[in-house]
All heavy atoms as TSV, in Angstrom:
chain	resi	resn	atom	element	x	y	z
A	1	MET	N	N	70.051	46.428	65.979
A	1	MET	CA	C	68.977	45.594	65.366
A	1	MET	C	C	68.855	45.970	63.790
A	1	MET	O	O	67.699	46.044	63.391
A	1	MET	CB	C	67.795	45.708	66.196
A	1	MET	CG	C	67.904	45.176	67.455
A	1	MET	SD	S	66.440	45.028	68.509
A	1	MET	CE	C	65.026	45.740	67.611
A	2	MET	N	N	69.940	46.159	63.146
A	2	MET	CA	C	69.780	46.440	61.679
A	2	MET	C	C	69.210	45.244	60.891
A	2	MET	O	O	68.491	45.348	59.910
A	2	MET	CB	C	71.115	46.650	61.095
A	2	MET	CG	C	71.704	48.076	61.500
A	2	MET	SD	S	70.691	49.284	60.702
A	2	MET	CE	C	70.872	49.059	59.027
A	3	ALA	N	N	69.473	44.060	61.344
A	3	ALA	CA	C	68.975	42.809	60.690
A	3	ALA	C	C	67.349	42.836	60.496
A	3	ALA	O	O	66.882	42.682	59.388
A	3	ALA	CB	C	69.325	41.650	61.332
A	4	GLN	N	N	66.626	43.117	61.501
A	4	GLN	CA	C	65.200	43.349	61.628
A	4	GLN	C	C	64.657	44.302	60.557
A	4	GLN	O	O	63.767	44.046	59.855
A	4	GLN	CB	C	64.631	43.603	62.972
A	4	GLN	CG	C	64.979	42.347	63.981
A	4	GLN	CD	C	66.344	42.439	64.550
A	4	GLN	OE1	O	67.172	43.184	64.208
A	4	GLN	NE2	N	66.498	41.706	65.734
A	5	ARG	N	N	65.360	45.505	60.552
A	5	ARG	CA	C	65.012	46.369	59.681
A	5	ARG	C	C	65.187	46.006	58.240
A	5	ARG	O	O	64.421	46.193	57.306
A	5	ARG	CB	C	65.686	47.789	59.969
A	5	ARG	CG	C	65.291	48.922	58.981
A	5	ARG	CD	C	66.018	50.183	59.288
A	5	ARG	NE	N	65.409	50.593	60.645
A	5	ARG	CZ	C	66.250	50.978	61.796
A	5	ARG	NH1	N	67.570	51.098	61.522
A	5	ARG	NH2	N	65.776	51.301	62.868
A	6	GLN	N	N	66.419	45.474	57.914
A	6	GLN	CA	C	66.661	44.811	56.577
A	6	GLN	C	C	65.654	43.867	56.085
A	6	GLN	O	O	65.278	43.814	54.964
A	6	GLN	CB	C	68.101	44.373	56.577
A	6	GLN	CG	C	69.154	45.277	56.710
A	6	GLN	CD	C	70.540	44.763	56.688
A	6	GLN	OE1	O	70.743	43.798	57.296
A	6	GLN	NE2	N	71.359	45.325	55.874
A	7	ILE	N	N	65.365	42.965	57.097
A	7	ILE	CA	C	64.264	42.021	56.667
A	7	ILE	C	C	62.913	42.676	56.262
A	7	ILE	O	O	62.322	42.133	55.427
A	7	ILE	CB	C	64.114	40.977	57.791
A	7	ILE	CG1	C	65.394	40.122	57.914
A	7	ILE	CG2	C	63.002	39.923	57.580
A	7	ILE	CD1	C	65.481	39.221	59.063
A	8	ARG	N	N	62.530	43.598	57.106
A	8	ARG	CA	C	61.220	44.244	56.936
A	8	ARG	C	C	61.242	44.965	55.501
A	8	ARG	O	O	60.211	44.857	54.801
A	8	ARG	CB	C	60.964	45.150	58.032
A	8	ARG	CG	C	60.397	44.441	59.222
A	8	ARG	CD	C	59.884	45.381	60.296
A	8	ARG	NE	N	59.413	44.651	61.435
A	8	ARG	CZ	C	60.170	44.412	62.567
A	8	ARG	NH1	N	61.422	44.780	62.696
A	8	ARG	NH2	N	59.557	43.653	63.427
A	9	ASP	N	N	62.381	45.578	55.323
A	9	ASP	CA	C	62.508	46.295	53.918
A	9	ASP	C	C	62.453	45.354	52.782
A	9	ASP	O	O	61.882	45.577	51.821
A	9	ASP	CB	C	63.830	47.110	54.013
A	9	ASP	CG	C	63.793	48.364	54.880
A	9	ASP	OD1	O	62.683	48.737	55.458
A	9	ASP	OD2	O	64.750	49.012	55.204
A	10	TRP	N	N	63.135	44.257	52.968
A	10	TRP	CA	C	63.249	43.185	51.931
A	10	TRP	C	C	61.788	42.672	51.582
A	10	TRP	O	O	61.358	42.594	50.481
A	10	TRP	CB	C	64.183	42.054	52.340
A	10	TRP	CG	C	64.253	41.099	51.144
A	10	TRP	CD1	C	65.073	41.101	50.075
A	10	TRP	CD2	C	63.475	39.848	51.207
A	10	TRP	NE1	N	64.802	39.973	49.359
A	10	TRP	CE2	C	63.828	39.161	50.014
A	10	TRP	CE3	C	62.461	39.383	51.907
A	10	TRP	CZ2	C	63.362	37.913	49.523
A	10	TRP	CZ3	C	61.877	38.133	51.519
A	10	TRP	CH2	C	62.284	37.472	50.461
A	11	CYS	N	N	61.053	42.442	52.762
A	11	CYS	CA	C	59.709	41.914	52.543
A	11	CYS	C	C	58.837	42.856	51.970
A	11	CYS	O	O	57.968	42.480	51.013
A	11	CYS	CB	C	59.165	41.579	54.034
A	11	CYS	SG	S	59.636	39.972	54.710
A	12	ALA	N	N	58.912	44.157	52.344
A	12	ALA	CA	C	58.268	45.173	51.540
A	12	ALA	C	C	58.472	45.382	50.159
A	12	ALA	O	O	57.628	45.405	49.244
A	12	ALA	CB	C	58.409	46.496	52.360
A	13	LYS	N	N	59.695	45.196	49.860
A	13	LYS	CA	C	60.179	45.425	48.461
A	13	LYS	C	C	59.831	44.226	47.492
A	13	LYS	O	O	59.506	44.256	46.396
A	13	LYS	CB	C	61.748	45.609	48.399
A	13	LYS	CG	C	62.403	45.769	47.019
A	13	LYS	CD	C	63.950	45.950	47.125
A	13	LYS	CE	C	64.594	45.824	45.883
A	13	LYS	NZ	N	66.009	45.945	46.009
A	14	ASP	N	N	59.900	43.046	48.148
A	14	ASP	CA	C	59.624	41.691	47.480
A	14	ASP	C	C	58.180	41.279	47.463
A	14	ASP	O	O	57.727	40.282	46.859
A	14	ASP	CB	C	60.522	40.600	47.955
A	14	ASP	CG	C	60.903	39.534	47.102
A	14	ASP	OD1	O	61.287	39.910	45.947
A	14	ASP	OD2	O	60.511	38.319	47.260
A	15	GLY	N	N	57.481	42.050	48.152
A	15	GLY	CA	C	55.875	41.720	48.431
A	15	GLY	C	C	55.648	40.593	49.222
A	15	GLY	O	O	54.744	39.759	49.016
A	16	ARG	N	N	56.567	40.174	50.116
A	16	ARG	CA	C	56.420	39.064	50.979
A	16	ARG	C	C	56.060	39.399	52.416
A	16	ARG	O	O	56.241	40.488	52.816
A	16	ARG	CB	C	57.792	38.229	51.203
A	16	ARG	CG	C	58.310	37.845	49.856
A	16	ARG	CD	C	57.798	36.516	49.406
A	16	ARG	NE	N	58.564	36.158	48.081
A	16	ARG	CZ	C	58.054	35.299	47.426
A	16	ARG	NH1	N	57.029	34.445	47.796
A	16	ARG	NH2	N	58.836	34.817	46.349
A	17	LYS	N	N	55.523	38.505	53.163
A	17	LYS	CA	C	55.122	38.762	54.590
A	17	LYS	C	C	56.115	38.122	55.344
A	17	LYS	O	O	56.762	37.116	54.913
A	17	LYS	CB	C	53.774	38.220	54.848
A	17	LYS	CG	C	52.685	38.832	54.179
A	17	LYS	CD	C	51.327	38.340	54.628
A	17	LYS	CE	C	50.171	39.021	53.776
A	17	LYS	NZ	N	49.596	40.138	54.479
A	18	LEU	N	N	56.306	38.497	56.597
A	18	LEU	CA	C	57.356	37.951	57.480
A	18	LEU	C	C	57.061	36.416	57.654
A	18	LEU	O	O	58.022	35.633	57.873
A	18	LEU	CB	C	57.322	38.691	58.884
A	18	LEU	CG	C	57.927	40.173	58.842
A	18	LEU	CD1	C	57.757	40.839	60.123
A	18	LEU	CD2	C	59.366	40.126	58.332
A	19	GLY	N	N	55.843	36.090	57.748
A	19	GLY	CA	C	55.540	34.792	58.073
A	19	GLY	C	C	55.980	33.742	56.911
A	19	GLY	O	O	56.219	32.583	57.136
A	20	TRP	N	N	56.065	34.385	55.685
A	20	TRP	CA	C	56.562	33.606	54.608
A	20	TRP	C	C	58.040	33.150	54.902
A	20	TRP	O	O	58.309	31.999	54.585
A	20	TRP	CB	C	56.522	34.325	53.312
A	20	TRP	CG	C	56.991	33.674	52.190
A	20	TRP	CD1	C	56.279	32.780	51.272
A	20	TRP	CD2	C	58.293	33.681	51.533
A	20	TRP	NE1	N	57.131	32.210	50.351
A	20	TRP	CE2	C	58.298	32.752	50.528
A	20	TRP	CE3	C	59.504	34.384	51.917
A	20	TRP	CZ2	C	59.447	32.686	49.745
A	20	TRP	CZ3	C	60.537	34.184	51.132
A	20	TRP	CH2	C	60.544	33.350	50.036
A	21	ILE	N	N	58.811	34.080	55.367
A	21	ILE	CA	C	60.287	33.788	55.629
A	21	ILE	C	C	60.300	32.645	56.780
A	21	ILE	O	O	61.132	31.678	56.620
A	21	ILE	CB	C	61.045	35.081	56.087
A	21	ILE	CG1	C	61.012	36.044	54.970
A	21	ILE	CG2	C	62.399	34.604	56.487
A	21	ILE	CD1	C	61.659	37.262	55.328
A	22	ALA	N	N	59.519	32.828	57.745
A	22	ALA	CA	C	59.464	31.698	58.788
A	22	ALA	C	C	59.195	30.418	58.309
A	22	ALA	O	O	59.760	29.422	58.631
A	22	ALA	CB	C	58.391	32.138	59.975
A	23	GLN	N	N	58.199	30.244	57.266
A	23	GLN	CA	C	57.837	29.052	56.699
A	23	GLN	C	C	59.048	28.419	55.827
A	23	GLN	O	O	59.248	27.346	55.839
A	23	GLN	CB	C	56.702	29.237	55.834
A	23	GLN	CG	C	55.317	29.505	56.566
A	23	GLN	CD	C	54.226	29.702	55.585
A	23	GLN	OE1	O	54.435	30.114	54.492
A	23	GLN	NE2	N	52.953	29.563	56.199
A	24	GLN	N	N	59.780	29.345	55.093
A	24	GLN	CA	C	60.835	29.000	54.213
A	24	GLN	C	C	62.053	28.340	55.119
A	24	GLN	O	O	62.795	27.552	54.646
A	24	GLN	CB	C	61.300	30.051	53.341
A	24	GLN	CG	C	60.219	30.726	52.528
A	24	GLN	CD	C	59.481	29.696	51.749
A	24	GLN	OE1	O	60.115	28.832	51.015
A	24	GLN	NE2	N	58.228	29.441	51.850
A	25	ILE	N	N	62.170	28.876	56.337
A	25	ILE	CA	C	63.389	28.521	56.999
A	25	ILE	C	C	63.544	27.059	57.299
A	25	ILE	O	O	64.647	26.506	57.122
A	25	ILE	CB	C	63.562	29.336	58.413
A	25	ILE	CG1	C	63.757	30.731	57.952
A	25	ILE	CG2	C	64.549	28.780	59.310
A	25	ILE	CD1	C	63.677	31.754	59.036
A	26	PRO	N	N	62.650	26.278	57.903
A	26	PRO	CA	C	61.425	26.506	58.476
A	26	PRO	C	C	61.615	26.671	59.996
A	26	PRO	O	O	62.372	25.860	60.585
A	26	PRO	CB	C	60.434	25.362	58.285
A	26	PRO	CG	C	61.563	24.080	58.066
A	26	PRO	CD	C	62.717	24.808	57.501
A	27	VAL	N	N	60.807	27.601	60.659
A	27	VAL	CA	C	60.861	27.707	62.059
A	27	VAL	C	C	59.464	28.282	62.467
A	27	VAL	O	O	58.671	28.787	61.737
A	27	VAL	CB	C	61.866	28.743	62.401
A	27	VAL	CG1	C	61.534	30.175	61.859
A	27	VAL	CG2	C	62.289	28.741	63.968
A	28	ALA	N	N	59.147	27.918	63.818
A	28	ALA	CA	C	57.904	28.378	64.282
A	28	ALA	C	C	57.786	29.951	64.234
A	28	ALA	O	O	58.753	30.655	64.416
A	28	ALA	CB	C	57.702	28.005	65.760
A	29	SER	N	N	56.611	30.324	63.849
A	29	SER	CA	C	56.259	31.904	63.844
A	29	SER	C	C	56.666	32.470	65.219
A	29	SER	O	O	57.158	33.700	65.148
A	29	SER	CB	C	54.865	32.250	63.348
A	29	SER	OG	O	53.947	31.595	64.182
A	30	SER	N	N	56.539	31.785	66.271
A	30	SER	CA	C	56.741	32.526	67.578
A	30	SER	C	C	58.319	32.699	67.623
A	30	SER	O	O	58.645	33.660	68.143
A	30	SER	CB	C	56.132	31.594	68.685
A	30	SER	OG	O	56.705	30.417	68.648
A	31	SER	N	N	59.025	31.776	67.205
A	31	SER	CA	C	60.522	31.927	67.262
A	31	SER	C	C	60.878	33.124	66.457
A	31	SER	O	O	61.766	33.965	66.788
A	31	SER	CB	C	61.222	30.747	66.906
A	31	SER	OG	O	60.919	29.670	67.715
A	32	PHE	N	N	60.421	33.135	65.182
A	32	PHE	CA	C	60.732	34.161	64.338
A	32	PHE	C	C	60.346	35.515	64.803
A	32	PHE	O	O	61.076	36.515	64.760
A	32	PHE	CB	C	60.030	33.938	62.846
A	32	PHE	CG	C	60.666	34.760	61.852
A	32	PHE	CD1	C	61.893	34.560	61.332
A	32	PHE	CD2	C	59.863	35.830	61.308
A	32	PHE	CE1	C	62.337	35.342	60.198
A	32	PHE	CE2	C	60.306	36.689	60.413
A	32	PHE	CZ	C	61.616	36.463	59.787
A	33	SER	N	N	59.226	35.558	65.471
A	33	SER	CA	C	58.715	36.849	66.085
A	33	SER	C	C	59.793	37.358	67.158
A	33	SER	O	O	60.020	38.552	67.288
A	33	SER	CB	C	57.277	36.645	66.644
A	33	SER	OG	O	56.866	37.802	67.396
A	34	ARG	N	N	60.222	36.325	67.920
A	34	ARG	CA	C	61.225	36.761	69.017
A	34	ARG	C	C	62.567	37.359	68.335
A	34	ARG	O	O	62.939	38.196	68.887
A	34	ARG	CB	C	61.562	35.584	69.978
A	34	ARG	CG	C	60.280	35.261	70.672
A	34	ARG	CD	C	60.671	34.056	71.759
A	34	ARG	NE	N	59.585	33.380	72.172
A	34	ARG	CZ	C	59.199	32.208	71.845
A	34	ARG	NH1	N	59.784	31.455	71.070
A	34	ARG	NH2	N	58.017	31.725	72.381
A	35	TRP	N	N	62.816	36.783	67.220
A	35	TRP	CA	C	64.127	37.333	66.604
A	35	TRP	C	C	63.777	38.727	66.117
A	35	TRP	O	O	64.649	39.688	66.164
A	35	TRP	CB	C	64.560	36.453	65.406
A	35	TRP	CG	C	64.828	34.983	65.783
A	35	TRP	CD1	C	65.149	34.498	66.995
A	35	TRP	CD2	C	64.810	33.905	64.870
A	35	TRP	NE1	N	65.299	33.157	66.956
A	35	TRP	CE2	C	65.145	32.776	65.634
A	35	TRP	CE3	C	64.512	33.753	63.611
A	35	TRP	CZ2	C	65.257	31.563	65.054
A	35	TRP	CZ3	C	64.643	32.471	62.951
A	35	TRP	CH2	C	64.932	31.396	63.726
A	36	MET	N	N	62.563	38.907	65.554
A	36	MET	CA	C	62.325	40.166	64.880
A	36	MET	C	C	62.067	41.263	65.846
A	36	MET	O	O	62.177	42.491	65.542
A	36	MET	CB	C	61.110	39.997	63.952
A	36	MET	CG	C	61.350	39.150	62.753
A	36	MET	SD	S	62.695	39.834	61.734
A	36	MET	CE	C	61.952	41.371	61.144
A	37	THR	N	N	61.766	40.936	67.074
A	37	THR	CA	C	61.528	41.901	68.210
A	37	THR	C	C	62.878	42.188	68.940
A	37	THR	O	O	62.834	43.094	69.678
A	37	THR	CB	C	60.391	41.592	69.214
A	37	THR	OG1	O	60.770	40.440	69.701
A	37	THR	CG2	C	59.153	41.514	68.519
A	38	GLY	N	N	63.870	41.394	68.702
A	38	GLY	CA	C	65.145	41.599	69.248
A	38	GLY	C	C	65.178	40.838	70.656
A	38	GLY	O	O	66.217	41.055	71.392
A	39	ARG	N	N	64.312	40.057	71.019
A	39	ARG	CA	C	64.351	39.312	72.368
A	39	ARG	C	C	65.424	38.175	72.294
A	39	ARG	O	O	65.918	37.833	73.358
A	39	ARG	CB	C	62.971	38.834	72.711
A	39	ARG	CG	C	62.072	39.952	73.084
A	39	ARG	CD	C	60.719	39.403	73.607
A	39	ARG	NE	N	59.964	38.961	72.628
A	39	ARG	CZ	C	58.817	38.295	72.640
A	39	ARG	NH1	N	58.236	38.052	73.785
A	39	ARG	NH2	N	58.033	38.031	71.529
A	40	PHE	N	N	65.440	37.651	71.075
A	40	PHE	CA	C	66.429	36.511	70.878
A	40	PHE	C	C	67.243	36.733	69.621
A	40	PHE	O	O	66.703	37.305	68.643
A	40	PHE	CB	C	65.843	35.143	70.826
A	40	PHE	CG	C	65.141	34.832	72.215
A	40	PHE	CD1	C	63.880	35.073	72.584
A	40	PHE	CD2	C	66.016	34.176	73.247
A	40	PHE	CE1	C	63.341	34.678	73.781
A	40	PHE	CE2	C	65.354	33.734	74.361
A	40	PHE	CZ	C	64.061	33.992	74.704
A	41	VAL	N	N	68.429	36.110	69.556
A	41	VAL	CA	C	69.189	36.223	68.341
A	41	VAL	C	C	69.097	34.720	67.734
A	41	VAL	O	O	69.453	33.829	68.468
A	41	VAL	CB	C	70.613	36.566	68.611
A	41	VAL	CG1	C	71.574	36.407	67.430
A	41	VAL	CG2	C	70.629	38.023	69.117
A	42	PRO	N	N	68.873	34.599	66.460
A	42	PRO	CA	C	68.774	33.267	65.946
A	42	PRO	C	C	70.213	32.760	65.853
A	42	PRO	O	O	71.320	33.357	65.757
A	42	PRO	CB	C	68.357	33.552	64.507
A	42	PRO	CG	C	68.475	34.977	64.206
A	42	PRO	CD	C	68.569	35.774	65.496
A	43	SER	N	N	70.264	31.421	65.992
A	43	SER	CA	C	71.541	30.604	65.949
A	43	SER	C	C	72.067	30.854	64.534
A	43	SER	O	O	71.310	31.206	63.634
A	43	SER	CB	C	71.395	29.144	66.335
A	43	SER	OG	O	70.463	28.542	65.281
A	44	ALA	N	N	73.359	30.526	64.328
A	44	ALA	CA	C	73.978	30.654	63.107
A	44	ALA	C	C	73.311	29.988	61.861
A	44	ALA	O	O	73.206	30.409	60.868
A	44	ALA	CB	C	75.519	30.189	63.188
A	45	VAL	N	N	72.801	28.766	62.153
A	45	VAL	CA	C	72.276	28.047	61.084
A	45	VAL	C	C	70.857	28.717	60.618
A	45	VAL	O	O	70.672	28.910	59.344
A	45	VAL	CB	C	71.825	26.504	61.463
A	45	VAL	CG1	C	70.731	26.555	62.572
A	45	VAL	CG2	C	71.369	25.656	60.272
A	46	TYR	N	N	70.170	29.380	61.443
A	46	TYR	CA	C	69.023	30.155	61.051
A	46	TYR	C	C	69.377	31.516	60.372
A	46	TYR	O	O	68.801	32.014	59.422
A	46	TYR	CB	C	67.995	30.297	62.190
A	46	TYR	CG	C	67.499	29.053	62.620
A	46	TYR	CD1	C	67.585	28.622	63.901
A	46	TYR	CD2	C	66.704	28.254	61.813
A	46	TYR	CE1	C	66.963	27.311	64.377
A	46	TYR	CE2	C	66.073	27.139	62.123
A	46	TYR	CZ	C	66.290	26.619	63.411
A	46	TYR	OH	O	65.691	25.489	63.926
A	47	ARG	N	N	70.558	32.140	60.977
A	47	ARG	CA	C	71.048	33.325	60.265
A	47	ARG	C	C	71.279	33.089	58.782
A	47	ARG	O	O	71.147	33.964	57.853
A	47	ARG	CB	C	72.125	33.909	61.107
A	47	ARG	CG	C	71.602	34.399	62.411
A	47	ARG	CD	C	72.665	35.246	63.167
A	47	ARG	NE	N	73.990	34.828	63.153
A	47	ARG	CZ	C	74.566	34.093	64.053
A	47	ARG	NH1	N	73.929	33.833	65.136
A	47	ARG	NH2	N	75.882	33.619	63.885
A	48	HIS	N	N	72.030	32.069	58.605
A	48	HIS	CA	C	72.471	31.616	57.285
A	48	HIS	C	C	71.413	31.342	56.363
A	48	HIS	O	O	71.308	31.648	55.225
A	48	HIS	CB	C	73.614	30.556	57.340
A	48	HIS	CG	C	74.872	30.868	57.846
A	48	HIS	ND1	N	75.775	31.532	57.112
A	48	HIS	CD2	C	75.266	30.806	59.195
A	48	HIS	CE1	C	76.785	31.893	57.847
A	48	HIS	NE2	N	76.570	31.341	59.124
A	49	ARG	N	N	70.303	30.618	56.907
A	49	ARG	CA	C	69.101	30.251	55.977
A	49	ARG	C	C	68.402	31.629	55.721
A	49	ARG	O	O	67.992	31.725	54.561
A	49	ARG	CB	C	68.216	29.484	56.713
A	49	ARG	CG	C	68.587	28.033	56.873
A	49	ARG	CD	C	67.676	27.155	57.619
A	49	ARG	NE	N	68.306	25.799	57.753
A	49	ARG	CZ	C	67.654	24.922	58.510
A	49	ARG	NH1	N	66.605	25.218	59.244
A	49	ARG	NH2	N	68.332	23.669	58.623
A	50	ILE	N	N	68.248	32.539	56.700
A	50	ILE	CA	C	67.578	33.860	56.303
A	50	ILE	C	C	68.342	34.652	55.250
A	50	ILE	O	O	67.781	35.212	54.355
A	50	ILE	CB	C	67.287	34.718	57.625
A	50	ILE	CG1	C	66.443	33.993	58.667
A	50	ILE	CG2	C	66.903	36.057	57.236
A	50	ILE	CD1	C	66.493	34.472	60.037
A	51	ALA	N	N	69.742	34.585	55.412
A	51	ALA	CA	C	70.573	35.278	54.350
A	51	ALA	C	C	70.387	34.711	53.079
A	51	ALA	O	O	70.326	35.434	52.039
A	51	ALA	CB	C	71.940	35.324	54.905
A	52	ASP	N	N	70.416	33.337	53.012
A	52	ASP	CA	C	70.136	32.671	51.715
A	52	ASP	C	C	68.839	32.942	51.076
A	52	ASP	O	O	68.732	33.211	49.747
A	52	ASP	CB	C	70.239	31.082	51.881
A	52	ASP	CG	C	71.703	30.614	52.204
A	52	ASP	OD1	O	72.686	31.420	51.935
A	52	ASP	OD2	O	71.834	29.535	52.791
A	53	ILE	N	N	67.783	33.047	51.918
A	53	ILE	CA	C	66.505	33.342	51.424
A	53	ILE	C	C	66.441	34.851	50.914
A	53	ILE	O	O	65.830	35.091	49.778
A	53	ILE	CB	C	65.459	33.160	52.438
A	53	ILE	CG1	C	65.315	31.669	52.743
A	53	ILE	CG2	C	64.055	33.661	52.025
A	53	ILE	CD1	C	64.577	31.453	54.040
A	54	THR	N	N	66.918	35.766	51.511
A	54	THR	CA	C	66.841	37.208	51.359
A	54	THR	C	C	67.823	37.628	50.452
A	54	THR	O	O	67.722	38.690	49.619
A	54	THR	CB	C	66.812	38.008	52.522
A	54	THR	OG1	O	68.053	37.855	53.218
A	54	THR	CG2	C	65.590	37.654	53.386
A	55	GLY	N	N	69.035	37.024	50.324
A	55	GLY	CA	C	70.205	37.515	49.703
A	55	GLY	C	C	70.949	38.640	50.345
A	55	GLY	O	O	71.838	39.264	49.776
A	56	ILE	N	N	70.579	38.886	51.723
A	56	ILE	CA	C	71.324	39.934	52.405
A	56	ILE	C	C	72.394	39.261	53.243
A	56	ILE	O	O	72.143	38.667	54.278
A	56	ILE	CB	C	70.258	40.572	53.319
A	56	ILE	CG1	C	69.098	41.104	52.434
A	56	ILE	CG2	C	70.940	41.672	54.048
A	56	ILE	CD1	C	67.880	41.660	53.399
A	57	GLU	N	N	73.520	39.385	52.776
A	57	GLU	CA	C	74.725	38.727	53.439
A	57	GLU	C	C	74.934	39.156	54.786
A	57	GLU	O	O	75.416	38.364	55.732
A	57	GLU	CB	C	76.043	39.024	52.712
A	57	GLU	CG	C	75.889	38.240	51.346
A	57	GLU	CD	C	75.752	36.697	51.484
A	57	GLU	OE1	O	76.582	36.113	52.306
A	57	GLU	OE2	O	75.042	36.062	50.752
A	58	ASP	N	N	74.595	40.332	55.198
A	58	ASP	CA	C	74.995	40.890	56.626
A	58	ASP	C	C	74.103	40.184	57.552
A	58	ASP	O	O	74.473	40.087	58.808
A	58	ASP	CB	C	74.631	42.353	56.688
A	58	ASP	CG	C	75.554	43.228	56.002
A	58	ASP	OD1	O	76.673	42.767	55.701
A	58	ASP	OD2	O	75.281	44.441	55.779
A	59	LEU	N	N	72.957	39.430	57.327
A	59	LEU	CA	C	72.184	38.791	58.291
A	59	LEU	C	C	72.855	37.600	58.926
A	59	LEU	O	O	72.472	36.952	59.781
A	59	LEU	CB	C	70.906	38.365	57.526
A	59	LEU	CG	C	69.925	39.533	56.975
A	59	LEU	CD1	C	68.666	39.014	56.372
A	59	LEU	CD2	C	69.611	40.474	58.049
A	60	ARG	N	N	74.064	37.157	58.207
A	60	ARG	CA	C	74.793	36.079	58.679
A	60	ARG	C	C	75.499	36.327	60.023
A	60	ARG	O	O	75.872	35.399	60.770
A	60	ARG	CB	C	75.826	35.636	57.644
A	60	ARG	CG	C	75.254	35.030	56.447
A	60	ARG	CD	C	76.196	34.579	55.405
A	60	ARG	NE	N	75.616	34.345	54.117
A	60	ARG	CZ	C	74.938	33.194	53.630
A	60	ARG	NH1	N	74.914	32.326	54.608
A	60	ARG	NH2	N	74.455	33.159	52.516
A	61	PHE	N	N	75.828	37.654	60.347
A	61	PHE	CA	C	76.549	38.031	61.485
A	61	PHE	C	C	75.577	38.412	62.684
A	61	PHE	O	O	74.718	39.132	62.599
A	61	PHE	CB	C	77.450	39.231	61.074
A	61	PHE	CG	C	78.222	38.990	59.856
A	61	PHE	CD1	C	77.779	39.540	58.593
A	61	PHE	CD2	C	79.147	37.992	59.820
A	61	PHE	CE1	C	78.561	39.224	57.463
A	61	PHE	CE2	C	79.953	37.680	58.729
A	61	PHE	CZ	C	79.550	38.311	57.560
A	62	GLU	N	N	76.016	37.835	63.686
A	62	GLU	CA	C	75.308	37.941	65.048
A	62	GLU	C	C	75.160	39.468	65.492
A	62	GLU	O	O	74.188	39.872	65.957
A	62	GLU	CB	C	75.843	37.144	66.194
A	62	GLU	CG	C	75.084	37.152	67.469
A	62	GLU	CD	C	75.681	36.256	68.501
A	62	GLU	OE1	O	76.734	35.447	68.175
A	62	GLU	OE2	O	75.196	36.280	69.646
A	63	GLU	N	N	76.097	40.223	65.196
A	63	GLU	CA	C	76.195	41.685	65.714
A	63	GLU	C	C	75.137	42.409	65.016
A	63	GLU	O	O	74.667	43.417	65.382
A	63	GLU	CB	C	77.527	42.251	65.463
A	63	GLU	CG	C	78.204	42.192	64.097
A	63	GLU	CD	C	79.012	40.964	63.728
A	63	GLU	OE1	O	79.025	40.003	64.672
A	63	GLU	OE2	O	79.654	40.962	62.887
A	64	GLU	N	N	74.676	41.957	63.789
A	64	GLU	CA	C	73.545	42.648	63.090
A	64	GLU	C	C	72.290	42.479	63.758
A	64	GLU	O	O	71.311	43.202	63.541
A	64	GLU	CB	C	73.513	42.126	61.625
A	64	GLU	CG	C	74.680	42.509	60.804
A	64	GLU	CD	C	74.725	44.035	60.513
A	64	GLU	OE1	O	73.637	44.697	60.391
A	64	GLU	OE2	O	75.900	44.578	60.507
A	65	TRP	N	N	72.207	41.493	64.702
A	65	TRP	CA	C	70.845	41.186	65.225
A	65	TRP	C	C	70.637	41.784	66.617
A	65	TRP	O	O	69.536	41.729	67.266
A	65	TRP	CB	C	70.766	39.737	65.383
A	65	TRP	CG	C	70.518	39.076	64.032
A	65	TRP	CD1	C	71.541	38.594	63.238
A	65	TRP	CD2	C	69.359	38.617	63.454
A	65	TRP	NE1	N	70.970	38.064	62.035
A	65	TRP	CE2	C	69.589	38.092	62.239
A	65	TRP	CE3	C	67.848	38.840	63.728
A	65	TRP	CZ2	C	68.584	37.682	61.315
A	65	TRP	CZ3	C	67.006	38.428	62.971
A	65	TRP	CH2	C	67.308	37.872	61.724
A	66	VAL	N	N	71.611	42.319	67.189
A	66	VAL	CA	C	71.639	42.866	68.582
A	66	VAL	C	C	71.641	44.399	68.571
A	66	VAL	O	O	72.199	45.036	67.614
A	66	VAL	CB	C	72.806	42.431	69.433
A	66	VAL	CG1	C	72.744	40.872	69.532
A	66	VAL	CG2	C	74.186	42.691	68.731
A	67	SER	N	N	71.008	44.996	69.658
A	67	SER	CA	C	71.086	46.486	69.715
A	67	SER	C	C	72.419	47.040	69.979
A	67	SER	O	O	73.222	46.308	70.780
A	67	SER	CB	C	70.139	46.815	70.821
A	67	SER	OG	O	68.715	46.401	70.682
A	68	LYS	N	N	72.650	48.048	69.407
A	68	LYS	CA	C	74.082	48.690	69.661
A	68	LYS	C	C	73.886	49.855	70.503
A	68	LYS	O	O	73.028	50.470	70.736
A	68	LYS	CB	C	74.538	49.079	68.211
A	68	LYS	CG	C	74.736	47.796	67.282
A	68	LYS	CD	C	75.313	48.368	66.029
A	68	LYS	CE	C	75.496	46.976	65.138
A	68	LYS	NZ	N	75.963	47.277	63.885
């Protein structure tokens, strides 16, 4: 679940809240929360949007979102 850690670190560094990313995607905050807790993996279209928003290319890959 490296993706979740990378997103949290990016938010802290950029001064953003997680909800801001959900709004930019756009996706329901409940869906975004499920991705961030590792209960679900976002589909490719949402992974790509998150990568575009944050500039973190690794977020495009499904394996970054699942527990190892």
